[in-house]
CHARMM internal coordinates of N, CA and C (Angstrom, degrees):
IC EDIT
DIST 1 N 1 CA 1.4468
DIST 1 CA 1 C 1.5313
ANGL 1 N 1 CA 1 C 107.67
DIST 1 C 2 N 1.3131
ANGL 1 CA 1 C 2 N 115.46
DIHE 1 N 1 CA 1 C 2 N 135.00
DIST 2 N 2 CA 1.4637
ANGL 1 C 2 N 2 CA 121.14
DIHE 1 CA 1 C 2 N 2 CA 179.82
DIST 2 CA 2 C 1.5293
ANGL 2 N 2 CA 2 C 110.19
DIHE 1 C 2 N 2 CA 2 C -67.93
DIST 2 C 3 N 1.3265
ANGL 2 CA 2 C 3 N 117.63
DIHE 2 N 2 CA 2 C 3 N 149.97
DIST 3 N 3 CA 1.4685
ANGL 2 C 3 N 3 CA 120.12
DIHE 2 CA 2 C 3 N 3 CA 179.93
DIST 3 CA 3 C 1.5262
ANGL 3 N 3 CA 3 C 113.56
DIHE 2 C 3 N 3 CA 3 C -54.97
DIST 3 C 4 N 1.3216
ANGL 3 CA 3 C 4 N 117.75
DIHE 3 N 3 CA 3 C 4 N -39.68
DIST 4 N 4 CA 1.4705
ANGL 3 C 4 N 4 CA 120.52
DIHE 3 CA 3 C 4 N 4 CA 179.37
DIST 4 CA 4 C 1.5270
ANGL 4 N 4 CA 4 C 110.77
DIHE 3 C 4 N 4 CA 4 C -64.77
DIST 4 C 5 N 1.3330
ANGL 4 CA 4 C 5 N 116.62
DIHE 4 N 4 CA 4 C 5 N -38.65
DIST 5 N 5 CA 1.4680
ANGL 4 C 5 N 5 CA 120.59
DIHE 4 CA 4 C 5 N 5 CA 178.43
DIST 5 CA 5 C 1.5255
ANGL 5 N 5 CA 5 C 110.49
DIHE 4 C 5 N 5 CA 5 C -67.24
DIST 5 C 6 N 1.3123
ANGL 5 CA 5 C 6 N 116.77
DIHE 5 N 5 CA 5 C 6 N -39.39
DIST 6 N 6 CA 1.4640
ANGL 5 C 6 N 6 CA 121.05
DIHE 5 CA 5 C 6 N 6 CA 179.26
DIST 6 CA 6 C 1.5275
ANGL 6 N 6 CA 6 C 110.77
DIHE 5 C 6 N 6 CA 6 C -63.26
DIST 6 C 7 N 1.3216
ANGL 6 CA 6 C 7 N 116.55
DIHE 6 N 6 CA 6 C 7 N -41.69
DIST 7 N 7 CA 1.4659
ANGL 6 C 7 N 7 CA 120.49
DIHE 6 CA 6 C 7 N 7 CA 177.63
DIST 7 CA 7 C 1.5210
ANGL 7 N 7 CA 7 C 110.21
DIHE 6 C 7 N 7 CA 7 C -62.42
DIST 7 C 8 N 1.3347
ANGL 7 CA 7 C 8 N 117.28
DIHE 7 N 7 CA 7 C 8 N -45.79
DIST 8 N 8 CA 1.4676
ANGL 7 C 8 N 8 CA 121.31
DIHE 7 CA 7 C 8 N 8 CA 179.74
DIST 8 CA 8 C 1.5261
ANGL 8 N 8 CA 8 C 110.59
DIHE 7 C 8 N 8 CA 8 C -62.33
DIST 8 C 9 N 1.3287
ANGL 8 CA 8 C 9 N 117.63
DIHE 8 N 8 CA 8 C 9 N -41.20
DIST 9 N 9 CA 1.4627
ANGL 8 C 9 N 9 CA 121.51
DIHE 8 CA 8 C 9 N 9 CA 178.66
DIST 9 CA 9 C 1.5275
ANGL 9 N 9 CA 9 C 110.84
DIHE 8 C 9 N 9 CA 9 C -61.76
DIST 9 C 10 N 1.3336
ANGL 9 CA 9 C 10 N 116.67
DIHE 9 N 9 CA 9 C 10 N -44.86
DIST 10 N 10 CA 1.4650
ANGL 9 C 10 N 10 CA 120.23
DIHE 9 CA 9 C 10 N 10 CA 179.06
DIST 10 CA 10 C 1.5241
ANGL 10 N 10 CA 10 C 111.12
DIHE 9 C 10 N 10 CA 10 C -61.34
DIST 10 C 11 N 1.3402
ANGL 10 CA 10 C 11 N 117.03
DIHE 10 N 10 CA 10 C 11 N -40.76
DIST 11 N 11 CA 1.4650
ANGL 10 C 11 N 11 CA 121.16
DIHE 10 CA 10 C 11 N 11 CA 178.80
DIST 11 CA 11 C 1.5251
ANGL 11 N 11 CA 11 C 110.23
DIHE 10 C 11 N 11 CA 11 C -62.28
DIST 11 C 12 N 1.3314
ANGL 11 CA 11 C 12 N 116.38
DIHE 11 N 11 CA 11 C 12 N -45.59
DIST 12 N 12 CA 1.4660
ANGL 11 C 12 N 12 CA 120.16
DIHE 11 CA 11 C 12 N 12 CA -179.03
DIST 12 CA 12 C 1.5261
ANGL 12 N 12 CA 12 C 111.39
DIHE 11 C 12 N 12 CA 12 C -65.18
DIST 12 C 13 N 1.3179
ANGL 12 CA 12 C 13 N 117.26
DIHE 12 N 12 CA 12 C 13 N -40.59
DIST 13 N 13 CA 1.4674
ANGL 12 C 13 N 13 CA 120.65
DIHE 12 CA 12 C 13 N 13 CA 179.30
DIST 13 CA 13 C 1.5244
ANGL 13 N 13 CA 13 C 110.40
DIHE 12 C 13 N 13 CA 13 C -64.68
DIST 13 C 14 N 1.3291
ANGL 13 CA 13 C 14 N 117.59
DIHE 13 N 13 CA 13 C 14 N -44.30
DIST 14 N 14 CA 1.4641
ANGL 13 C 14 N 14 CA 120.72
DIHE 13 CA 13 C 14 N 14 CA 177.88
DIST 14 CA 14 C 1.5228
ANGL 14 N 14 CA 14 C 110.82
DIHE 13 C 14 N 14 CA 14 C -60.84
DIST 14 C 15 N 1.3322
ANGL 14 CA 14 C 15 N 117.05
DIHE 14 N 14 CA 14 C 15 N -39.69
DIST 15 N 15 CA 1.4651
ANGL 14 C 15 N 15 CA 121.34
DIHE 14 CA 14 C 15 N 15 CA 178.79
DIST 15 CA 15 C 1.5291
ANGL 15 N 15 CA 15 C 110.47
DIHE 14 C 15 N 15 CA 15 C -63.11
DIST 15 C 16 N 1.3268
ANGL 15 CA 15 C 16 N 117.01
DIHE 15 N 15 CA 15 C 16 N -46.49
DIST 16 N 16 CA 1.4648
ANGL 15 C 16 N 16 CA 120.97
DIHE 15 CA 15 C 16 N 16 CA -179.99
DIST 16 CA 16 C 1.5277
ANGL 16 N 16 CA 16 C 111.36
DIHE 15 C 16 N 16 CA 16 C -65.58
DIST 16 C 17 N 1.3330
ANGL 16 CA 16 C 17 N 117.25
DIHE 16 N 16 CA 16 C 17 N -37.71
DIST 17 N 17 CA 1.4671
ANGL 16 C 17 N 17 CA 120.89
DIHE 16 CA 16 C 17 N 17 CA 176.64
DIST 17 CA 17 C 1.5245
ANGL 17 N 17 CA 17 C 110.65
DIHE 16 C 17 N 17 CA 17 C -63.37
DIST 17 C 18 N 1.3302
ANGL 17 CA 17 C 18 N 116.72
DIHE 17 N 17 CA 17 C 18 N -45.20
DIST 18 N 18 CA 1.4672
ANGL 17 C 18 N 18 CA 119.92
DIHE 17 CA 17 C 18 N 18 CA -177.35
DIST 18 CA 18 C 1.5225
ANGL 18 N 18 CA 18 C 112.29
DIHE 17 C 18 N 18 CA 18 C -67.54
DIST 18 C 19 N 1.3369
ANGL 18 CA 18 C 19 N 117.50
DIHE 18 N 18 CA 18 C 19 N -29.39
DIST 19 N 19 CA 1.4638
ANGL 18 C 19 N 19 CA 121.46
DIHE 18 CA 18 C 19 N 19 CA 179.02
DIST 19 CA 19 C 1.5266
ANGL 19 N 19 CA 19 C 112.04
DIHE 18 C 19 N 19 CA 19 C -83.60
DIST 19 C 20 N 1.3260
ANGL 19 CA 19 C 20 N 117.43
DIHE 19 N 19 CA 19 C 20 N -10.40
DIST 20 N 20 CA 1.4543
ANGL 19 C 20 N 20 CA 120.90
DIHE 19 CA 19 C 20 N 20 CA 178.70
DIST 20 CA 20 C 1.5199
ANGL 20 N 20 CA 20 C 114.23
DIHE 19 C 20 N 20 CA 20 C 83.79
DIST 20 C 21 N 1.3405
ANGL 20 CA 20 C 21 N 117.44
DIHE 20 N 20 CA 20 C 21 N 10.22
DIST 21 N 21 CA 1.4635
ANGL 20 C 21 N 21 CA 120.17
DIHE 20 CA 20 C 21 N 21 CA 178.86
DIST 21 CA 21 C 1.5261
ANGL 21 N 21 CA 21 C 111.52
DIHE 20 C 21 N 21 CA 21 C -73.94
DIST 21 C 22 N 1.3309
ANGL 21 CA 21 C 22 N 116.02
DIHE 21 N 21 CA 21 C 22 N -29.32
DIST 22 N 22 CA 1.4622
ANGL 21 C 22 N 22 CA 121.36
DIHE 21 CA 21 C 22 N 22 CA 176.98
DIST 22 CA 22 C 1.5209
ANGL 22 N 22 CA 22 C 107.64
DIHE 21 C 22 N 22 CA 22 C -132.62
DIST 22 C 23 N 1.3225
ANGL 22 CA 22 C 23 N 116.47
DIHE 22 N 22 CA 22 C 23 N 165.01
DIST 23 N 23 CA 1.4551
ANGL 22 C 23 N 23 CA 120.63
DIHE 22 CA 22 C 23 N 23 CA 176.06
DIST 23 CA 23 C 1.5238
ANGL 23 N 23 CA 23 C 108.83
DIHE 22 C 23 N 23 CA 23 C -144.72
DIST 23 C 24 N 1.3080
ANGL 23 CA 23 C 24 N 115.34
DIHE 23 N 23 CA 23 C 24 N 156.82
DIST 24 N 24 CA 1.4582
ANGL 23 C 24 N 24 CA 121.08
DIHE 23 CA 23 C 24 N 24 CA 178.67
DIST 24 CA 24 C 1.5177
ANGL 24 N 24 CA 24 C 109.76
DIHE 23 C 24 N 24 CA 24 C -68.75
DIST 24 C 25 N 1.3038
ANGL 24 CA 24 C 25 N 116.08
DIHE 24 N 24 CA 24 C 25 N 150.78
DIST 25 N 25 CA 1.4557
ANGL 24 C 25 N 25 CA 121.17
DIHE 24 CA 24 C 25 N 25 CA 179.04
DIST 25 CA 25 C 1.5218
ANGL 25 N 25 CA 25 C 109.72
DIHE 24 C 25 N 25 CA 25 C -122.81
DIST 25 C 26 N 1.3197
ANGL 25 CA 25 C 26 N 115.71
DIHE 25 N 25 CA 25 C 26 N 140.53
DIST 26 N 26 CA 1.4574
ANGL 25 C 26 N 26 CA 120.90
DIHE 25 CA 25 C 26 N 26 CA 174.92
DIST 26 CA 26 C 1.5296
ANGL 26 N 26 CA 26 C 109.99
DIHE 25 C 26 N 26 CA 26 C -115.01
DIST 26 C 27 N 1.3172
ANGL 26 CA 26 C 27 N 115.79
DIHE 26 N 26 CA 26 C 27 N 14.05
DIST 27 N 27 CA 1.4558
ANGL 26 C 27 N 27 CA 121.15
DIHE 26 CA 26 C 27 N 27 CA -178.56
DIST 27 CA 27 C 1.5279
ANGL 27 N 27 CA 27 C 110.91
DIHE 26 C 27 N 27 CA 27 C -69.38
DIST 27 C 28 N 1.3313
ANGL 27 CA 27 C 28 N 116.73
DIHE 27 N 27 CA 27 C 28 N 134.61
DIST 28 N 28 CA 1.4681
ANGL 27 C 28 N 28 CA 118.87
DIHE 27 CA 27 C 28 N 28 CA 175.93
DIST 28 CA 28 C 1.5286
ANGL 28 N 28 CA 28 C 111.97
DIHE 27 C 28 N 28 CA 28 C -67.88
DIST 28 C 29 N 1.3274
ANGL 28 CA 28 C 29 N 117.29
DIHE 28 N 28 CA 28 C 29 N -13.68
DIST 29 N 29 CA 1.4588
ANGL 28 C 29 N 29 CA 121.69
DIHE 28 CA 28 C 29 N 29 CA 179.07
DIST 29 CA 29 C 1.5245
ANGL 29 N 29 CA 29 C 112.18
DIHE 28 C 29 N 29 CA 29 C -101.65
DIST 29 C 30 N 1.3243
ANGL 29 CA 29 C 30 N 116.65
DIHE 29 N 29 CA 29 C 30 N 10.02
DIST 30 N 30 CA 1.4657
ANGL 29 C 30 N 30 CA 120.93
DIHE 29 CA 29 C 30 N 30 CA -179.70
DIST 30 CA 30 C 1.5177
ANGL 30 N 30 CA 30 C 111.32
DIHE 29 C 30 N 30 CA 30 C -59.65
DIST 30 C 31 N 1.3019
ANGL 30 CA 30 C 31 N 115.13
DIHE 30 N 30 CA 30 C 31 N 151.65
DIST 31 N 31 CA 1.4609
ANGL 30 C 31 N 31 CA 120.86
DIHE 30 CA 30 C 31 N 31 CA 179.87
DIST 31 CA 31 C 1.5237
ANGL 31 N 31 CA 31 C 109.44
DIHE 30 C 31 N 31 CA 31 C -125.52
DIST 31 C 32 N 1.3288
ANGL 31 CA 31 C 32 N 116.58
DIHE 31 N 31 CA 31 C 32 N 147.84
DIST 32 N 32 CA 1.4622
ANGL 31 C 32 N 32 CA 118.57
DIHE 31 CA 31 C 32 N 32 CA 175.76
DIST 32 CA 32 C 1.5269
ANGL 32 N 32 CA 32 C 110.36
DIHE 31 C 32 N 32 CA 32 C -63.94
DIST 32 C 33 N 1.3055
ANGL 32 CA 32 C 33 N 115.81
DIHE 32 N 32 CA 32 C 33 N 153.52
DIST 33 N 33 CA 1.4625
ANGL 32 C 33 N 33 CA 121.12
DIHE 32 CA 32 C 33 N 33 CA -178.08
DIST 33 CA 33 C 1.5181
ANGL 33 N 33 CA 33 C 108.75
DIHE 32 C 33 N 33 CA 33 C -115.88
DIST 33 C 34 N 1.3120
ANGL 33 CA 33 C 34 N 115.49
DIHE 33 N 33 CA 33 C 34 N 139.61
DIST 34 N 34 CA 1.4549
ANGL 33 C 34 N 34 CA 121.40
DIHE 33 CA 33 C 34 N 34 CA 177.38
DIST 34 CA 34 C 1.5189
ANGL 34 N 34 CA 34 C 108.31
DIHE 33 C 34 N 34 CA 34 C -110.28
DIST 34 C 35 N 1.3348
ANGL 34 CA 34 C 35 N 117.33
DIHE 34 N 34 CA 34 C 35 N 122.30
DIST 35 N 35 CA 1.4586
ANGL 34 C 35 N 35 CA 122.10
DIHE 34 CA 34 C 35 N 35 CA 178.07
DIST 35 CA 35 C 1.5255
ANGL 35 N 35 CA 35 C 108.36
DIHE 34 C 35 N 35 CA 35 C -95.09
DIST 35 C 36 N 1.3270
ANGL 35 CA 35 C 36 N 116.38
DIHE 35 N 35 CA 35 C 36 N 126.14
DIST 36 N 36 CA 1.4622
ANGL 35 C 36 N 36 CA 121.40
DIHE 35 CA 35 C 36 N 36 CA -176.72
DIST 36 CA 36 C 1.5179
ANGL 36 N 36 CA 36 C 109.16
DIHE 35 C 36 N 36 CA 36 C -125.85
DIST 36 C 37 N 1.3458
ANGL 36 CA 36 C 37 N 116.26
DIHE 36 N 36 CA 36 C 37 N 136.71
DIST 37 N 37 CA 1.4604
ANGL 36 C 37 N 37 CA 120.12
DIHE 36 CA 36 C 37 N 37 CA 177.33
DIST 37 CA 37 C 1.5183
ANGL 37 N 37 CA 37 C 110.04
DIHE 36 C 37 N 37 CA 37 C -67.26
DIST 37 C 38 N 1.3328
ANGL 37 CA 37 C 38 N 115.70
DIHE 37 N 37 CA 37 C 38 N 148.15
DIST 38 N 38 CA 1.4574
ANGL 37 C 38 N 38 CA 120.92
DIHE 37 CA 37 C 38 N 38 CA 175.57
DIST 38 CA 38 C 1.5271
ANGL 38 N 38 CA 38 C 108.92
DIHE 37 C 38 N 38 CA 38 C -73.49
DIST 38 C 39 N 1.3199
ANGL 38 CA 38 C 39 N 116.92
DIHE 38 N 38 CA 38 C 39 N 167.42
DIST 39 N 39 CA 1.4577
ANGL 38 C 39 N 39 CA 121.20
DIHE 38 CA 38 C 39 N 39 CA -178.78
DIST 39 CA 39 C 1.5205
ANGL 39 N 39 CA 39 C 112.41
DIHE 38 C 39 N 39 CA 39 C -60.08
DIST 39 C 40 N 1.3468
ANGL 39 CA 39 C 40 N 117.55
DIHE 39 N 39 CA 39 C 40 N -28.57
DIST 40 N 40 CA 1.4642
ANGL 39 C 40 N 40 CA 120.06
DIHE 39 CA 39 C 40 N 40 CA 179.95
DIST 40 CA 40 C 1.5340
ANGL 40 N 40 CA 40 C 112.06
DIHE 39 C 40 N 40 CA 40 C -82.77
DIST 40 C 41 N 1.3359
ANGL 40 CA 40 C 41 N 117.65
DIHE 40 N 40 CA 40 C 41 N 4.72
DIST 41 N 41 CA 1.4547
ANGL 40 C 41 N 41 CA 122.34
DIHE 40 CA 40 C 41 N 41 CA 175.36
DIST 41 CA 41 C 1.5114
ANGL 41 N 41 CA 41 C 115.52
DIHE 40 C 41 N 41 CA 41 C 86.72
DIST 41 C 42 N 1.3181
ANGL 41 CA 41 C 42 N 118.65
DIHE 41 N 41 CA 41 C 42 N 3.79
DIST 42 N 42 CA 1.4727
ANGL 41 C 42 N 42 CA 121.43
DIHE 41 CA 41 C 42 N 42 CA -179.08
DIST 42 CA 42 C 1.5064
ANGL 42 N 42 CA 42 C 111.34
DIHE 41 C 42 N 42 CA 42 C -99.21
END
COOR INIT
IC SEED 1 N 1 CA 1 C
IC BUILD
């Protein structure tokens, strides 16, 4: 992942965390998450 993409990803994750849409997990069975744009580009 390019450095600019990594920065954008971190910003988006922090935004989602602060809004309560996602939360951190400490589960030993946790899985990585892949964020994908919708077909309309949003």
